[in-house]
N, C-alpha and C positions, 0 to 999 in steps of 0.2 A: 086130293087137291091141297097139298101142303101139310105142314105139321103144326098143330097148335102149340103155343109156348105159354109158359106161366105169365100171369098178369104182372105188370110192373106194380110196385106198391110204394107207399111213402114210408116204409119201415125205417129207412135210413134217416129220415127226417123226424121220426117219432110220431107220425100222424098219418092217417089214411088219406086225408085231404091236404093239399098245399095250403099255406097260410092265406086267409082271406076268402077261401072258397066255401061254397055250400053244396050239399048233395042235391042232385037233380034227378027226379024220377021222370023217365021219358027223355025225349031228345028234341029240344026246341029248335026251330028253324031260325037261323041267324045268318044273314049275308047282306052285302052291299050291292044294290042294283038289281036288275031283273034276272029271272031264271032263264038261261039260254035254251034255245030249242036244239035238241040233238038231231043231227042229220048224219047218219052213219056213213053215207057215201062221200061226205065231205070231211069227216073227222080224221085226224091223224095225230100222232104223238111224236114230237121231234126232240132230238138232243143235238145241240149246236154250241157254238162258242169255241173254247179252247179244248177241243177234242184231241186225243193222242194222234190220230191220223189226219187231222185237219179237215175232215169231212163232216157233213151233216148226216145224221142217222134218223130214219123215219119209219114208223109202223102205222099202217092203217088199222082201223078198229078191229077187224077180224084177226089181223096179225098180232095186235096188242093183247087181245084176249087169249091168244095161244101161248103167251109168254109164261115162264114159271110162276106158279101160284103158291102162295103161302098164307097162313093165318096167324094173327097176333091177337091175343086177348089183352086189352090195355084200356086204360082210362083216358078220358078226353077232358081237358081242363080249359074252359073258355075264359078269356080275360074279363068278360062281363061278370065273372065270379061264380058261375055254376060249374060243377064237375059231374060228369056221367061216368060211373064206375063199371068196369068189367065187361065192356062190349067186345065181341069177337069181330075183328076186321079181316077181310080176305081180299087178296089182290096180288099185285106184282111187287116184290121187294125192290126198294131203291137200289140195293146192292146188285140185283140182277140186271138192272138197266146199266149200271156202271160196268159190269162185266161185259156186256154186249157192246157198249159204246164207251170205252175208257176215256178218262180225262187226261190231258197233258200233265206231266210231272209237276208243273208249277201252279196247278189249280188249287185254290184255297177255299173257294166258296162256290155256291150255285145260286142261280135265280130260277125259281119255279114259276113258270108262266101259265096263266089260265085265260079263260074267255074274257073278252072285253079289255084285254091288256092288263088285267090284274096280275100282280106279281108278289112274291115273297122271297127274301134272301135267307140263305142258311149257310152256316159254316159247313165245309165239306165233311168234317167229322160227324156233325149231327145228321147230315144226309146219309152217311154211310152206316149209321147205326143199324144193327140187325133187326130193329123194331120199326124202322121207317118203311112205310108201305104206300104204294099207289093203290088205294083201296077201290074196289069195285063192288064189294059186298059188306054188309053189316049183319051179324048174327045169322049168316047163311042166306040172306036175301039180297037181291040186287039193291043198290042204293036208289033212292027216289031222286027225281030231278031236283027237288028242293034241297036235298042233302048232298048233291054233288055229282049225280050220275052224268056221264059214265065213269068218271075217275076223280077222286079227291085224294090229296096227300094226307097221310096220318103220321105225325111225328110225336109219339106219346109223351116224350120227356119235355116237350115245349108246349107253350100255350097254343090253342087250336088255330089261332089266326096264322101261325107259321105253316099250316097245312091247308092250302087253298082248295076250294071246290072247283070242279070243271077244268081240271088241269089239261093243258095241251102240250107242255114240253118243259125241258130243262136246259138252261144255259150254263155252261161251265165258265167260271170267272177266275182270273189270276189276281184279282183284288176285290175287296168287298164293296158293295154299294147297296143302298137301302131300297127295299121294295115299297109296295103301295102304302101299307099302314105304317111302315117304318118312316116313310117320308112325312107322315101326318102325325108324328109324335109318339108312336109306340116304340118300345124298347127294341134294340137291334138284335138281341139274342132271344129273350122271351122265356126264361126258365121259371116255371111256376113255383118251384120250391124255394127260389130266391126272391119271388114276387117281383120279377123284372117286367113291370107293366109299361112303363113310360120312358121316353128317351132321356128325360132329365135325371133318371136314376143311373144312367150308364157310367161305368167306371172307365178309366183309361184303357184302351185296347178292346173295348166291347163294341165300338162303332167304327165305321170306315174312317180311314185317315183323310183329313181335309187337304 
């Protein structure tokens, strides 16, 4: 079921933890709004927007769980300042979704959509990282509903809010626009090693053009 890879580390930054973070034992439950009820007969995963062929692509739950599976051992850094180190995540690589449903050549960003209309925007390069994963498992066990079952996005090199729980699809975009938390004052990129927490910290080029 995929190949484990080495855990990312903060070696390049000279520290195991990004600045301002504290080590967390266990995995706190953090989210906005209620936990959605999973109905497998109604669940699907969609890729839409600026696709290469102009079509929408859709997988039902059984089809999605049959997609290529990989594992990534990586840390999770929450903007609330806790970090959970060395978790093993299993699921469908974002790159596998892109291979199956390619974006148009002029796509620069994606919007990842989740239940209740929740969204998070990512640069295409961040989405295409070989460590970005639509996780269904943690440490060999299915995710719990509170932690995002059936699918949550894991983007290890960014703050955890950039990887929503309860993901339902991906929109390819030819220009950037802010997602749910980005519209509410969080940084548009969210690199924990640069401590990019809030929108007022954004440098030119890090946010959507007005």
